[in-house]
DOPA-171077 format. One record per residue (C-alpha): residue in three letters; y, x, z; residue number from 0. Coordinates in nm, 3 decimals. Last residue first. Example, Ala and Ser with C-alpha at 12.3 -4.5 7.8 and 13.67 -1.06 7.14 Angstrom:
BEGIN
+-----+---------+---------+---------+-----+
: res :       v :       u :       w :   n :
+-----+---------+---------+---------+-----+
: ser :  -0.106 :   1.367 :   0.714 :   1 :
: ala :  -0.450 :   1.230 :   0.780 :   0 :
+-----+---------+---------+---------+-----+
//
This chain:
BEGIN
+-----+---------+---------+---------+-----+
: res :       v :       u :       w :   n :
+-----+---------+---------+---------+-----+
: tyr :   5.098 :  -0.576 :   4.942 :  81 :
: gly :   5.295 :  -0.319 :   5.143 :  80 :
: pro :   5.415 :  -0.556 :   5.410 :  79 :
: his :   5.188 :  -0.856 :   5.469 :  78 :
: gln :   5.318 :  -1.179 :   5.313 :  77 :
: ser :   5.003 :  -1.229 :   5.107 :  76 :
: val :   5.037 :  -1.443 :   4.795 :  75 :
: leu :   4.800 :  -1.729 :   4.718 :  74 :
: val :   4.731 :  -1.848 :   4.364 :  73 :
: val :   4.610 :  -2.209 :   4.360 :  72 :
: gln :   4.302 :  -2.346 :   4.185 :  71 :
: glu :   4.195 :  -2.707 :   4.156 :  70 :
: ser :   3.852 :  -2.871 :   4.148 :  69 :
: thr :   3.681 :  -3.192 :   4.041 :  68 :
: gly :   3.342 :  -3.295 :   4.181 :  67 :
: asn :   3.445 :  -3.629 :   4.340 :  66 :
: lys :   3.418 :  -3.476 :   4.690 :  65 :
: phe :   3.680 :  -3.218 :   4.596 :  64 :
: thr :   3.647 :  -2.850 :   4.516 :  63 :
: thr :   3.938 :  -2.627 :   4.618 :  62 :
: arg :   3.960 :  -2.282 :   4.461 :  61 :
: leu :   4.205 :  -2.049 :   4.634 :  60 :
: ile :   4.289 :  -1.740 :   4.428 :  59 :
: leu :   4.419 :  -1.430 :   4.603 :  58 :
: pro :   4.720 :  -1.202 :   4.561 :  57 :
: gly :   4.672 :  -1.101 :   4.813 :  56 :
: his :   4.550 :  -0.945 :   5.135 :  55 :
: leu :   4.261 :  -1.071 :   5.342 :  54 :
: gly :   4.226 :  -0.951 :   5.702 :  53 :
: arg :   4.318 :  -1.287 :   5.851 :  52 :
: leu :   4.271 :  -1.561 :   5.590 :  51 :
: asn :   4.190 :  -1.842 :   5.836 :  50 :
: leu :   4.181 :  -2.177 :   5.655 :  49 :
: glu :   4.317 :  -2.496 :   5.811 :  48 :
: thr :   4.203 :  -2.840 :   5.704 :  47 :
: ser :   4.319 :  -3.168 :   5.556 :  46 :
: asn :   4.168 :  -3.457 :   5.360 :  45 :
: gln :   3.825 :  -3.419 :   5.517 :  44 :
: asn :   3.499 :  -3.446 :   5.326 :  43 :
: gln :   3.296 :  -3.243 :   5.577 :  42 :
: ile :   3.437 :  -2.911 :   5.457 :  41 :
: leu :   3.231 :  -2.614 :   5.343 :  40 :
: lys :   3.412 :  -2.283 :   5.371 :  39 :
: glu :   3.367 :  -1.989 :   5.134 :  38 :
: leu :   3.533 :  -1.649 :   5.156 :  37 :
: leu :   3.569 :  -1.329 :   4.955 :  36 :
: arg :   3.433 :  -1.439 :   4.617 :  35 :
: lys :   3.483 :  -1.160 :   4.365 :  34 :
: gly :   3.667 :  -1.285 :   4.056 :  33 :
: thr :   3.856 :  -0.960 :   3.986 :  32 :
: leu :   4.177 :  -1.124 :   4.112 :  31 :
: asp :   4.029 :  -1.178 :   4.459 :  30 :
: tyr :   3.854 :  -1.504 :   4.533 :  29 :
: val :   3.882 :  -1.765 :   4.808 :  28 :
: glu :   3.655 :  -2.070 :   4.810 :  27 :
: leu :   3.714 :  -2.407 :   4.975 :  26 :
: arg :   3.456 :  -2.686 :   4.961 :  25 :
: his :   3.425 :  -3.067 :   4.984 :  24 :
: ile :   3.786 :  -3.186 :   5.018 :  23 :
: pro :   3.852 :  -3.561 :   5.030 :  22 :
: glu :   4.117 :  -3.665 :   4.773 :  21 :
: gly :   4.486 :  -3.711 :   4.865 :  20 :
: ser :   4.490 :  -3.347 :   4.968 :  19 :
: thr :   4.603 :  -3.123 :   5.249 :  18 :
: ile :   4.556 :  -2.750 :   5.304 :  17 :
: gln :   4.710 :  -2.539 :   5.580 :  16 :
: ile :   4.705 :  -2.161 :   5.550 :  15 :
: lys :   4.632 :  -1.890 :   5.803 :  14 :
: asp :   4.695 :  -1.517 :   5.854 :  13 :
: gln :   5.024 :  -1.423 :   5.685 :  12 :
: phe :   5.083 :  -1.656 :   5.390 :  11 :
: pro :   5.323 :  -1.657 :   5.092 :  10 :
: asn :   5.257 :  -1.949 :   5.054 :   9 :
: pro :   5.266 :  -2.144 :   5.376 :   8 :
: trp :   5.127 :  -2.385 :   5.277 :   7 :
: val :   4.884 :  -2.553 :   5.037 :   6 :
: lys :   4.929 :  -2.906 :   4.902 :   5 :
: leu :   4.677 :  -3.073 :   4.668 :   4 :
: asn :   4.770 :  -3.409 :   4.518 :   3 :
: pro :   4.399 :  -3.483 :   4.444 :   2 :
: gln :   4.485 :  -3.706 :   4.146 :   1 :
: met :   4.277 :  -4.024 :   4.141 :   0 :
+-----+---------+---------+---------+-----+
//
């Protein structure tokens, strides 16, 4: 089954919404050097909100699904000057 991952808004300000056809297990946010900035464990839900306040992009969102597969999405900050 394809996860059918949707992430919005992108560019983001403080929060993003994430939905998927596959239950989500974990969300991780990395900077472009590969440093993990945030991790959130999800109780196998198909949608969630992620607070990115204080983080400025570009960032990489890695979503790991209950079935063990993962997808990455590049997030762009809408904050002026970034």
